mmJSON file of the N, C-alpha and C atoms, coordinates in Angstrom:
{"data_MODEL":{"atom_site":{
"group_PDB":["ATOM","ATOM","ATOM","ATOM","ATOM","ATOM","ATOM","ATOM","ATOM","ATOM","ATOM","ATOM","ATOM","ATOM","ATOM","ATOM","ATOM","ATOM","ATOM","ATOM","ATOM","ATOM","ATOM","ATOM","ATOM","ATOM","ATOM","ATOM","ATOM","ATOM","ATOM","ATOM","ATOM","ATOM","ATOM","ATOM","ATOM","ATOM","ATOM","ATOM","ATOM","ATOM","ATOM","ATOM","ATOM","ATOM","ATOM","ATOM","ATOM","ATOM","ATOM","ATOM","ATOM","ATOM","ATOM","ATOM","ATOM","ATOM","ATOM","ATOM","ATOM","ATOM","ATOM","ATOM","ATOM","ATOM","ATOM","ATOM","ATOM","ATOM","ATOM","ATOM","ATOM","ATOM","ATOM","ATOM","ATOM","ATOM","ATOM","ATOM","ATOM","ATOM","ATOM","ATOM","ATOM","ATOM","ATOM","ATOM","ATOM","ATOM","ATOM","ATOM","ATOM","ATOM","ATOM","ATOM","ATOM","ATOM","ATOM","ATOM","ATOM","ATOM","ATOM","ATOM","ATOM","ATOM","ATOM","ATOM","ATOM","ATOM","ATOM","ATOM","ATOM","ATOM","ATOM","ATOM","ATOM","ATOM","ATOM","ATOM","ATOM","ATOM","ATOM","ATOM","ATOM","ATOM","ATOM","ATOM","ATOM","ATOM","ATOM","ATOM","ATOM","ATOM","ATOM","ATOM","ATOM","ATOM","ATOM","ATOM","ATOM","ATOM","ATOM","ATOM","ATOM","ATOM","ATOM","ATOM","ATOM","ATOM","ATOM","ATOM","ATOM","ATOM","ATOM","ATOM","ATOM","ATOM","ATOM"],
"id":[1,2,3,4,5,6,7,8,9,10,11,12,13,14,15,16,17,18,19,20,21,22,23,24,25,26,27,28,29,30,31,32,33,34,35,36,37,38,39,40,41,42,43,44,45,46,47,48,49,50,51,52,53,54,55,56,57,58,59,60,61,62,63,64,65,66,67,68,69,70,71,72,73,74,75,76,77,78,79,80,81,82,83,84,85,86,87,88,89,90,91,92,93,94,95,96,97,98,99,100,101,102,103,104,105,106,107,108,109,110,111,112,113,114,115,116,117,118,119,120,121,122,123,124,125,126,127,128,129,130,131,132,133,134,135,136,137,138,139,140,141,142,143,144,145,146,147,148,149,150,151,152,153,154,155,156,157,158,159],
"type_symbol":["N","C","C","N","C","C","N","C","C","N","C","C","N","C","C","N","C","C","N","C","C","N","C","C","N","C","C","N","C","C","N","C","C","N","C","C","N","C","C","N","C","C","N","C","C","N","C","C","N","C","C","N","C","C","N","C","C","N","C","C","N","C","C","N","C","C","N","C","C","N","C","C","N","C","C","N","C","C","N","C","C","N","C","C","N","C","C","N","C","C","N","C","C","N","C","C","N","C","C","N","C","C","N","C","C","N","C","C","N","C","C","N","C","C","N","C","C","N","C","C","N","C","C","N","C","C","N","C","C","N","C","C","N","C","C","N","C","C","N","C","C","N","C","C","N","C","C","N","C","C","N","C","C","N","C","C","N","C","C"],
"label_atom_id":["N","CA","C","N","CA","C","N","CA","C","N","CA","C","N","CA","C","N","CA","C","N","CA","C","N","CA","C","N","CA","C","N","CA","C","N","CA","C","N","CA","C","N","CA","C","N","CA","C","N","CA","C","N","CA","C","N","CA","C","N","CA","C","N","CA","C","N","CA","C","N","CA","C","N","CA","C","N","CA","C","N","CA","C","N","CA","C","N","CA","C","N","CA","C","N","CA","C","N","CA","C","N","CA","C","N","CA","C","N","CA","C","N","CA","C","N","CA","C","N","CA","C","N","CA","C","N","CA","C","N","CA","C","N","CA","C","N","CA","C","N","CA","C","N","CA","C","N","CA","C","N","CA","C","N","CA","C","N","CA","C","N","CA","C","N","CA","C","N","CA","C","N","CA","C","N","CA","C","N","CA","C","N","CA","C"],
"label_alt_id":[null,null,null,null,null,null,null,null,null,null,null,null,null,null,null,null,null,null,null,null,null,null,null,null,null,null,null,null,null,null,null,null,null,null,null,null,null,null,null,null,null,null,null,null,null,null,null,null,null,null,null,null,null,null,null,null,null,null,null,null,null,null,null,null,null,null,null,null,null,null,null,null,null,null,null,null,null,null,null,null,null,null,null,null,null,null,null,null,null,null,null,null,null,null,null,null,null,null,null,null,null,null,null,null,null,null,null,null,null,null,null,null,null,null,null,null,null,null,null,null,null,null,null,null,null,null,null,null,null,null,null,null,null,null,null,null,null,null,null,null,null,null,null,null,null,null,null,null,null,null,null,null,null,null,null,null,null,null,null],
"label_comp_id":["MET","MET","MET","SER","SER","SER","GLU","GLU","GLU","ASP","ASP","ASP","GLU","GLU","GLU","LEU","LEU","LEU","VAL","VAL","VAL","LYS","LYS","LYS","GLN","GLN","GLN","ALA","ALA","ALA","CYS","CYS","CYS","ASP","ASP","ASP","PHE","PHE","PHE","PHE","PHE","PHE","GLY","GLY","GLY","TRP","TRP","TRP","ARG","ARG","ARG","ARG","ARG","ARG","ILE","ILE","ILE","GLY","GLY","GLY","LYS","LYS","LYS","ASP","ASP","ASP","ILE","ILE","ILE","ARG","ARG","ARG","ASP","ASP","ASP","CYS","CYS","CYS","PRO","PRO","PRO","ALA","ALA","ALA","THR","THR","THR","ASP","ASP","ASP","ILE","ILE","ILE","ALA","ALA","ALA","GLN","GLN","GLN","LEU","LEU","LEU","TYR","TYR","TYR","ARG","ARG","ARG","GLN","GLN","GLN","ARG","ARG","ARG","ARG","ARG","ARG","LEU","LEU","LEU","GLU","GLU","GLU","GLY","GLY","GLY","GLY","GLY","GLY","PRO","PRO","PRO","GLY","GLY","GLY","ARG","ARG","ARG","ILE","ILE","ILE","GLY","GLY","GLY","VAL","VAL","VAL","PRO","PRO","PRO","ALA","ALA","ALA","THR","THR","THR","GLY","GLY","GLY"],
"label_asym_id":["A","A","A","A","A","A","A","A","A","A","A","A","A","A","A","A","A","A","A","A","A","A","A","A","A","A","A","A","A","A","A","A","A","A","A","A","A","A","A","A","A","A","A","A","A","A","A","A","A","A","A","A","A","A","A","A","A","A","A","A","A","A","A","A","A","A","A","A","A","A","A","A","A","A","A","A","A","A","A","A","A","A","A","A","A","A","A","A","A","A","A","A","A","A","A","A","A","A","A","A","A","A","A","A","A","A","A","A","A","A","A","A","A","A","A","A","A","A","A","A","A","A","A","A","A","A","A","A","A","A","A","A","A","A","A","A","A","A","A","A","A","A","A","A","A","A","A","A","A","A","A","A","A","A","A","A","A","A","A"],
"label_entity_id":["1","1","1","1","1","1","1","1","1","1","1","1","1","1","1","1","1","1","1","1","1","1","1","1","1","1","1","1","1","1","1","1","1","1","1","1","1","1","1","1","1","1","1","1","1","1","1","1","1","1","1","1","1","1","1","1","1","1","1","1","1","1","1","1","1","1","1","1","1","1","1","1","1","1","1","1","1","1","1","1","1","1","1","1","1","1","1","1","1","1","1","1","1","1","1","1","1","1","1","1","1","1","1","1","1","1","1","1","1","1","1","1","1","1","1","1","1","1","1","1","1","1","1","1","1","1","1","1","1","1","1","1","1","1","1","1","1","1","1","1","1","1","1","1","1","1","1","1","1","1","1","1","1","1","1","1","1","1","1"],
"label_seq_id":[1,1,1,2,2,2,3,3,3,4,4,4,5,5,5,6,6,6,7,7,7,8,8,8,9,9,9,10,10,10,11,11,11,12,12,12,13,13,13,14,14,14,15,15,15,16,16,16,17,17,17,18,18,18,19,19,19,20,20,20,21,21,21,22,22,22,23,23,23,24,24,24,25,25,25,26,26,26,27,27,27,28,28,28,29,29,29,30,30,30,31,31,31,32,32,32,33,33,33,34,34,34,35,35,35,36,36,36,37,37,37,38,38,38,39,39,39,40,40,40,41,41,41,42,42,42,43,43,43,44,44,44,45,45,45,46,46,46,47,47,47,48,48,48,49,49,49,50,50,50,51,51,51,52,52,52,53,53,53],
"pdbx_PDB_ins_code":[null,null,null,null,null,null,null,null,null,null,null,null,null,null,null,null,null,null,null,null,null,null,null,null,null,null,null,null,null,null,null,null,null,null,null,null,null,null,null,null,null,null,null,null,null,null,null,null,null,null,null,null,null,null,null,null,null,null,null,null,null,null,null,null,null,null,null,null,null,null,null,null,null,null,null,null,null,null,null,null,null,null,null,null,null,null,null,null,null,null,null,null,null,null,null,null,null,null,null,null,null,null,null,null,null,null,null,null,null,null,null,null,null,null,null,null,null,null,null,null,null,null,null,null,null,null,null,null,null,null,null,null,null,null,null,null,null,null,null,null,null,null,null,null,null,null,null,null,null,null,null,null,null,null,null,null,null,null,null],
"Cartn_x":[-41.169,-41.458,-42.909,-43.459,-44.848,-44.916,-46.125,-46.307,-45.969,-46.341,-46.002,-44.493,-43.773,-42.312,-41.702,-42.246,-41.749,-41.961,-43.123,-43.403,-42.433,-42.208,-41.27,-39.858,-39.434,-38.093,-37.957,-38.99,-38.962,-38.893,-39.685,-39.682,-38.322,-37.735,-36.412,-35.372,-35.459,-34.533,-34.56,-35.757,-35.887,-35.724,-35.476,-35.241,-36.502,-37.649,-38.908,-39.056,-38.924,-38.98,-40.418,-41.279,-42.686,-43.434,-44.207,-44.931,-46.429,-46.939,-48.371,-49.059,-50.367,-51.143,-50.659,-50.381,-49.945,-48.635,-47.71,-46.422,-46.576,-47.365,-47.595,-48.245,-49.091,-49.789,-48.838,-47.719,-46.779,-46.203,-45.53,-45.011,-46.125,-47.252,-48.364,-48.898,-48.937,-49.362,-48.371,-47.088,-46.065,-46.163,-46.399,-46.537,-47.733,-48.844,-50.029,-49.718,-48.967,-48.584,-47.702,-46.777,-45.908,-46.709,-47.76,-48.655,-49.349,-49.868,-50.559,-49.623,-48.36,-47.363,-46.824,-47.31,-46.877,-45.388,-44.882,-43.481,-43.356,-44.507,-44.593,-45.71,-45.606,-46.666,-46.853,-47.908,-48.2,-49.298,-49.292,-50.313,-49.724,-50.591,-50.089,-49.164,-49.352,-48.518,-47.175,-47.082,-45.818,-45.73,-44.875,-44.672,-43.369,-43.392,-42.192,-42.147,-41.058,-40.941,-41.262,-41.912,-42.244,-40.975,-41.081,-39.963,-39.834,-38.617,-38.395,-38.402,-38.934,-39.025,-38.731],
"Cartn_y":[4.828,3.848,3.426,2.881,2.416,1.051,0.692,-0.615,-1.734,-1.586,-2.609,-2.778,-1.651,-1.724,-2.381,-2.066,-2.686,-4.2,-4.632,-6.068,-6.706,-6.062,-6.603,-6.704,-5.676,-5.687,-6.805,-6.975,-8.042,-9.412,-9.605,-10.883,-11.143,-10.11,-10.249,-10.594,-9.966,-10.234,-11.71,-12.286,-13.692,-14.657,-14.12,-14.965,-15.514,-14.91,-15.355,-14.684,-15.453,-14.908,-14.74,-15.64,-15.56,-14.833,-13.82,-13.053,-13.211,-14.382,-14.634,-14.171,-14.325,-13.872,-14.519,-15.807,-16.492,-15.932,-15.613,-15.054,-13.583,-12.831,-11.409,-11.211,-12.144,-12.02,-12.058,-12.764,-12.866,-11.503,-10.797,-9.486,-8.464,-8.592,-7.665,-7.774,-8.978,-9.182,-8.518,-8.665,-8.032,-6.503,-5.971,-4.525,-4.018,-4.731,-4.346,-4.341,-5.316,-5.382,-4.191,-3.828,-2.686,-1.381,-1.257,-0.096,-0.074,-1.228,-1.296,-0.931,-1.304,-0.987,0.438,1.153,2.53,2.61,1.521,1.507,1.895,1.973,2.493,3.52,4.475,5.451,5.721,6.406,6.708,5.808,5.591,4.769,3.941,3.304,2.407,3.072,4.379,5.057,5.508,5.661,6.156,5.705,4.752,4.232,4.808,5.15,5.642,5.241,5.577,5.333,6.629,6.537,7.751,8.498,9.803,10.619,10.445,10.366,10.262,11.667,11.796,13.126,13.144],
"Cartn_z":[73.688,72.665,72.805,71.767,71.813,72.503,72.926,73.561,72.584,71.32,70.317,70.187,70.175,70.062,71.299,72.477,73.703,73.671,73.206,73.09,72.095,70.961,69.956,70.519,71.253,71.848,72.882,73.697,74.702,74.035,73.002,72.288,71.653,71.079,70.478,71.549,72.703,73.801,74.196,74.233,74.627,73.454,72.265,71.1,70.459,70.767,70.172,68.814,67.758,66.396,65.902,66.331,65.925,67.035,66.656,67.668,67.423,67.767,67.683,68.953,68.993,70.15,71.446,71.406,72.624,73.15,72.276,72.695,73.061,72.314,72.587,73.96,74.354,75.637,76.831,76.717,77.851,78.233,77.338,77.735,77.961,77.271,77.471,78.899,79.443,80.827,81.779,81.502,82.34,82.268,81.085,80.917,81.724,81.668,82.438,83.932,84.395,85.809,86.185,85.317,85.591,85.649,84.833,84.93,86.295,86.716,88.014,89.168,89.035,90.057,89.912,88.893,88.593,88.269,87.676,87.251,85.79,85.086,83.727,83.713,82.781,82.603,81.122,80.779,79.388,78.875,77.579,76.959,75.848,75.07,74.02,73.013,72.764,71.776,72.295,73.598,74.177,75.63,75.89,77.239,77.779,79.047,79.676,81.127,81.763,83.201,83.908,85.05,85.799,86.227,86.227,86.701,88.206,88.651,90.096,90.674,91.85,92.401,93.786],
"occupancy":[1.0,1.0,1.0,1.0,1.0,1.0,1.0,1.0,1.0,1.0,1.0,1.0,1.0,1.0,1.0,1.0,1.0,1.0,1.0,1.0,1.0,1.0,1.0,1.0,1.0,1.0,1.0,1.0,1.0,1.0,1.0,1.0,1.0,1.0,1.0,1.0,1.0,1.0,1.0,1.0,1.0,1.0,1.0,1.0,1.0,1.0,1.0,1.0,1.0,1.0,1.0,1.0,1.0,1.0,1.0,1.0,1.0,1.0,1.0,1.0,1.0,1.0,1.0,1.0,1.0,1.0,1.0,1.0,1.0,1.0,1.0,1.0,1.0,1.0,1.0,1.0,1.0,1.0,1.0,1.0,1.0,1.0,1.0,1.0,1.0,1.0,1.0,1.0,1.0,1.0,1.0,1.0,1.0,1.0,1.0,1.0,1.0,1.0,1.0,1.0,1.0,1.0,1.0,1.0,1.0,1.0,1.0,1.0,1.0,1.0,1.0,1.0,1.0,1.0,1.0,1.0,1.0,1.0,1.0,1.0,1.0,1.0,1.0,1.0,1.0,1.0,1.0,1.0,1.0,1.0,1.0,1.0,1.0,1.0,1.0,1.0,1.0,1.0,1.0,1.0,1.0,1.0,1.0,1.0,1.0,1.0,1.0,1.0,1.0,1.0,1.0,1.0,1.0,1.0,1.0,1.0,1.0,1.0,1.0],
"B_iso_or_equiv":[0.0,0.0,0.0,0.0,0.0,0.0,0.0,0.0,0.0,0.0,0.0,0.0,0.0,0.0,0.0,0.0,0.0,0.0,0.0,0.0,0.0,0.0,0.0,0.0,0.0,0.0,0.0,0.0,0.0,0.0,0.0,0.0,0.0,0.0,0.0,0.0,0.0,0.0,0.0,0.0,0.0,0.0,0.0,0.0,0.0,0.0,0.0,0.0,0.0,0.0,0.0,0.0,0.0,0.0,0.0,0.0,0.0,0.0,0.0,0.0,0.0,0.0,0.0,0.0,0.0,0.0,0.0,0.0,0.0,0.0,0.0,0.0,0.0,0.0,0.0,0.0,0.0,0.0,0.0,0.0,0.0,0.0,0.0,0.0,0.0,0.0,0.0,0.0,0.0,0.0,0.0,0.0,0.0,0.0,0.0,0.0,0.0,0.0,0.0,0.0,0.0,0.0,0.0,0.0,0.0,0.0,0.0,0.0,0.0,0.0,0.0,0.0,0.0,0.0,0.0,0.0,0.0,0.0,0.0,0.0,0.0,0.0,0.0,0.0,0.0,0.0,0.0,0.0,0.0,0.0,0.0,0.0,0.0,0.0,0.0,0.0,0.0,0.0,0.0,0.0,0.0,0.0,0.0,0.0,0.0,0.0,0.0,0.0,0.0,0.0,0.0,0.0,0.0,0.0,0.0,0.0,0.0,0.0,0.0],
"pdbx_formal_charge":[null,null,null,null,null,null,null,null,null,null,null,null,null,null,null,null,null,null,null,null,null,null,null,null,null,null,null,null,null,null,null,null,null,null,null,null,null,null,null,null,null,null,null,null,null,null,null,null,null,null,null,null,null,null,null,null,null,null,null,null,null,null,null,null,null,null,null,null,null,null,null,null,null,null,null,null,null,null,null,null,null,null,null,null,null,null,null,null,null,null,null,null,null,null,null,null,null,null,null,null,null,null,null,null,null,null,null,null,null,null,null,null,null,null,null,null,null,null,null,null,null,null,null,null,null,null,null,null,null,null,null,null,null,null,null,null,null,null,null,null,null,null,null,null,null,null,null,null,null,null,null,null,null,null,null,null,null,null,null],
"auth_seq_id":[1,1,1,2,2,2,3,3,3,4,4,4,5,5,5,6,6,6,7,7,7,8,8,8,9,9,9,10,10,10,11,11,11,12,12,12,13,13,13,14,14,14,15,15,15,16,16,16,17,17,17,18,18,18,19,19,19,20,20,20,21,21,21,22,22,22,23,23,23,24,24,24,25,25,25,26,26,26,27,27,27,28,28,28,29,29,29,30,30,30,31,31,31,32,32,32,33,33,33,34,34,34,35,35,35,36,36,36,37,37,37,38,38,38,39,39,39,40,40,40,41,41,41,42,42,42,43,43,43,44,44,44,45,45,45,46,46,46,47,47,47,48,48,48,49,49,49,50,50,50,51,51,51,52,52,52,53,53,53],
"auth_comp_id":["MET","MET","MET","SER","SER","SER","GLU","GLU","GLU","ASP","ASP","ASP","GLU","GLU","GLU","LEU","LEU","LEU","VAL","VAL","VAL","LYS","LYS","LYS","GLN","GLN","GLN","ALA","ALA","ALA","CYS","CYS","CYS","ASP","ASP","ASP","PHE","PHE","PHE","PHE","PHE","PHE","GLY","GLY","GLY","TRP","TRP","TRP","ARG","ARG","ARG","ARG","ARG","ARG","ILE","ILE","ILE","GLY","GLY","GLY","LYS","LYS","LYS","ASP","ASP","ASP","ILE","ILE","ILE","ARG","ARG","ARG","ASP","ASP","ASP","CYS","CYS","CYS","PRO","PRO","PRO","ALA","ALA","ALA","THR","THR","THR","ASP","ASP","ASP","ILE","ILE","ILE","ALA","ALA","ALA","GLN","GLN","GLN","LEU","LEU","LEU","TYR","TYR","TYR","ARG","ARG","ARG","GLN","GLN","GLN","ARG","ARG","ARG","ARG","ARG","ARG","LEU","LEU","LEU","GLU","GLU","GLU","GLY","GLY","GLY","GLY","GLY","GLY","PRO","PRO","PRO","GLY","GLY","GLY","ARG","ARG","ARG","ILE","ILE","ILE","GLY","GLY","GLY","VAL","VAL","VAL","PRO","PRO","PRO","ALA","ALA","ALA","THR","THR","THR","GLY","GLY","GLY"],
"auth_asym_id":["A","A","A","A","A","A","A","A","A","A","A","A","A","A","A","A","A","A","A","A","A","A","A","A","A","A","A","A","A","A","A","A","A","A","A","A","A","A","A","A","A","A","A","A","A","A","A","A","A","A","A","A","A","A","A","A","A","A","A","A","A","A","A","A","A","A","A","A","A","A","A","A","A","A","A","A","A","A","A","A","A","A","A","A","A","A","A","A","A","A","A","A","A","A","A","A","A","A","A","A","A","A","A","A","A","A","A","A","A","A","A","A","A","A","A","A","A","A","A","A","A","A","A","A","A","A","A","A","A","A","A","A","A","A","A","A","A","A","A","A","A","A","A","A","A","A","A","A","A","A","A","A","A","A","A","A","A","A","A"],
"auth_atom_id":["N","CA","C","N","CA","C","N","CA","C","N","CA","C","N","CA","C","N","CA","C","N","CA","C","N","CA","C","N","CA","C","N","CA","C","N","CA","C","N","CA","C","N","CA","C","N","CA","C","N","CA","C","N","CA","C","N","CA","C","N","CA","C","N","CA","C","N","CA","C","N","CA","C","N","CA","C","N","CA","C","N","CA","C","N","CA","C","N","CA","C","N","CA","C","N","CA","C","N","CA","C","N","CA","C","N","CA","C","N","CA","C","N","CA","C","N","CA","C","N","CA","C","N","CA","C","N","CA","C","N","CA","C","N","CA","C","N","CA","C","N","CA","C","N","CA","C","N","CA","C","N","CA","C","N","CA","C","N","CA","C","N","CA","C","N","CA","C","N","CA","C","N","CA","C","N","CA","C","N","CA","C","N","CA","C"],
"pdbx_PDB_model_num":[1,1,1,1,1,1,1,1,1,1,1,1,1,1,1,1,1,1,1,1,1,1,1,1,1,1,1,1,1,1,1,1,1,1,1,1,1,1,1,1,1,1,1,1,1,1,1,1,1,1,1,1,1,1,1,1,1,1,1,1,1,1,1,1,1,1,1,1,1,1,1,1,1,1,1,1,1,1,1,1,1,1,1,1,1,1,1,1,1,1,1,1,1,1,1,1,1,1,1,1,1,1,1,1,1,1,1,1,1,1,1,1,1,1,1,1,1,1,1,1,1,1,1,1,1,1,1,1,1,1,1,1,1,1,1,1,1,1,1,1,1,1,1,1,1,1,1,1,1,1,1,1,1,1,1,1,1,1,1]
}}}
């Protein structure tokens, strides 16, 4: 899924109906942290979880 779709899904999960910059920044910060931890891979157009090996 794309990063935008992931943010929308996260906002929907928490019941946030309005997705302004302030609300978008919350899951975007978490997504960035997951990239740093290498728990997500890909880019804005297609995010995925790393394959286990």
